[in-house]
Phi, psi and omega in degrees: 000331183297323181289334182263354181088167181289165180294320179299319179293319177298319178299315179299316181297316182291325175296320176295323177298316181296316181296315180296318177298320179297310180298319180297315180296315179298318179298315180297315179297322178297315181294318179298315180294319178297324176296318178297316178297318181299315183294323183285319184277315182290331177297314179294321181295313180296325178294320176298315179299313180297321179293321179297316179295314181297333183271355180289127186295316182297324179294321182293321180293315180295325180290326182287334182254113182300335181285347183250013180300336181295338183276359181285330187302317179298325178297315182293315183290325179295319179293321180295317181294317182293322186271345184073025180282160179288325179197154170228119187239140177240132180234166174272182183298339180268013178073011179285128184288125179262327178211140182200149175299339178257107184302334181291343180276339184299128180090348180267152177290143179269131177284115182251358177059234182264021185297146178253010185296321181290351175261008174099006182238135178294152185214138176234130180195193183248126177221133174054039176077016179218174179264129186232141174239129178248126178233127180285147174261120185261128178281180181294335180268008176086006180263161177280118181254358181178184183218137174248124179242122177242131184221157177225126180289144180292147180289158176287182183299307183292327175297322179293323179291319184282338184264025181234048180293338183292342184253021184301315183293320180295314180295323178299321177297316178297318179298321180297317180297315180296317181297317179295316180298315180297321180293320178295319178294320178295318178297322179293321180294316179298321180296320179294322182287332178264015177057033177076010182274143175278160183305319180292330177287323176296318178299315178296321180295320178295320178295317177299317181298315179298315180296321180294312184296320183272351180265337182284157183270002175262147175278140179230128177231125177254138182229148176274177182299339178268014177065029172267139182287124178254340180202141176208130180272174187298320183293319178293322179298322179287318183293322182267357182053050181281147177288165180299330182264028183294325182295128182096348180264153179283150178299327181293336181273352182268153180278078182238153176294150183299327177298316178296319178300319179299318183286316183294331180265358177086005178289328176263119184256165179112161181271155176052055176288135180263142174212149180248131178203132177058034182078006180252151172252116183251143172251124185240144175229126183260123180237108180289150180238059179055236183270001184268357181116228183199164174233132180243126176256145182232141175230140179275110180257015184301315182297317180293322180291325177297315178298320179297317178299319178295321177295320177297320178298317178295323178293319178296321178297318178298316180298319180298313178298319180296318179296318179295319178296320179295318178295315180297320180297316179297321179292321176298318179297321179295317180295319179299318180295319180293324178295316179299327178279353179078016180273071185289323178296321180293326178296314180297320179294319182297314180295322179295319179296320180298311181298322180294315182296311181292320180295324180296318180293314180297319180295320180295314179297313181298326181284336184257329186241113180269340180287123186298317184296314181293319179297316179299320180297315182293323178294318180294318182294334180296318179296318180296320178293320180298322179297328180272003180075026182246134180274133178244125184223160177263141176288147183300332183273007182294134179192116182217128177274191178285129180244170181289166187299318182297315179293322179299318178297317180294322177296321177298318178298313183293308183294316180300315181290324179293317179295316178298320178297321178291321178298320179292329183284337183265097180280338179240181181299141181191201181217156176229132179242130182244131175236121177232117183210152175281167187294336180269000179053038182293132182285342183273113182292347180272006180297141184282151184294341181286348183272359178220164189262330180206171181241133181251124179245125178234123180236117179240152179221171181262021182282193185284351180086184181245132179303141185301323181288346180255005184300322178266331183300319184298333180269321188289316183270337181081311175200155179252181178300321178296320180294323179296325179290340181258023176088032173067034174296146181098346178295328179301320178294322177293323177295322176300312179299317180298319181296314180295317180294323179299326180270002180086017179255210182202168172216142179208167182220144171213169183255133176207085188058040185131179181280140176233110177262130180236125179234135178240126181238109177295150180290317180268130178276127179295143181279000000 
């Protein structure tokens, strides 16, 4: 609609078209009618003037005597003045002009066109845009001794319009027909553009639309072809944290994450696109509207994603228990086999080695990590890694005291997702090293969280690493189209980034004989 102008502007333009067409038609008809009137009335008048001059005895005598041709001018000028003619010209039988209001014509032949005056018959017609009457001057012997031409120039356009009052009713009728026809066509066009709706129906439709858009629990954003926001409901404004003046502004001018910009502008295609913003997980769907722009719907999936994360945590716990049960079953079978073989000393050694290995890992985690949730997570992940043939170890510089509940939850999210990401990256046997330490690297795990400012988490693995061009992409987008086809893999990294940014920290990755993920989580969350 923007390219064609508003409906009010279109109505104004079409009304002007109708008025101009009406005035033009009336003007043309007026000029045509005035021309017809001019030809009929002025033709008779000019013929009368020319006949009077030709019948004047003194003019005939002066015309017959070449020595008296100088006396012809008063006769012609007097007739022209009295009749109001444009000109009165007298010529000899050879059409040579003897007298004329235009001195340059004197002595020149007169253009008589199809006139029959030189053959003895009067003639009235149109010459040089005016009405002309030619009357022959007959001598005493009955021959043509000269010619009298009286003419009147045709009026201009506006003179023709102003000089036609006699046709006012006729022109008014024509104007009425044109006006009614134009109004009917305009009404039909407006009806087609409004889909046959009456003004009160359009008003009601707009009210219904406003109530619907602001009443639904989904966010709706409408954009024009230039990616400017034309409409946004309350829920979308809240989900995207849009400013009050967002309507009319371009998506590129708003403080939005690049992922959101890609979806809102249609650069990211596909259904149910995920994006993270302000601690929320949003599902967006982009629907183009031909040349009118697009509509984007948003749904808050934070609650569902939280439930999914809890289910994932339960699944990981189940996998860990299954791994431990499988490991325990294998050890029981080994012990049973050794007992049947009578290798009692070997049984005692085997059990001692198991206790030593498990006790060493628990002791190492317990000595370095005082927070119960983080320690439990690392112990559980060790069993899962062992089942896959992957070694999980603590970095020597690891040291973490007891932290508050919110930070503990965020650390579990970050460490759990980073370890899972490393497990997925290692398709063959390898190792994962986890370093969790406070900013002061205090060796005492019982140090209170108030004594340091942030927690640094470093997870490295022996896998293939992350491509340099994707080092920022994995965090910024969260997942790609390929990842979406594989069950939304990569969302965990985006959640890690979101968690770190929410606390005022950061997360980054580089390669050093494998991928090295570094996350910093401040203790105090910025207000």
